[in-house]
C-alpha positions, 0 to 999 in steps of 0.5 A: 575507482574506489571513489566510483565503487563506493558511490555505487555501494551507497546508491544501492544501499539507500535504494534498497532501504527506500524499497523495503520502506516503501513495501512496509508502508504499502502493507500497512496501508492495504491492512488499514484500508481493509480494517477501516472499510470492514467497520463501514468507513470506506472514506476514512479508510481511503484517506488513512491509506493515502496518508499511510502509502508512498506518495504516488501509490495506487490503491485499490478496494474490491468487494466480493461478497462480504470479503474485502480485498485491498492492494497498494502498490508504488514505484519506490525508486523512479530510475528503477522499473520495480514496484512493490505492493502490499495486500490484505483480506477482510470480511465485512463486519455484521451489518456493514452493506456493500452499497456504502462506497465500498466498491 
């Protein structure tokens, strides 16, 4: 019985660490996505965000006027129906146009 309890506690702890790690990675990816896209580098932004985000993450960048909104979300533990996400908002730098692949 004690061994089963230890296994459950260990699995819960590892799942918690994986969830927190995935959440931080989503936040970092969203932040970098907005930062690079605001500078006019949307292709590089998506590439960097994909590298920072957990595998299988959904990456979304929207433009509203001169504002950029990014959301990166992922399911860190496949067996648990829990989705974590990171969001970031920024403003296009002067001279950057929305027509350069930022939609």
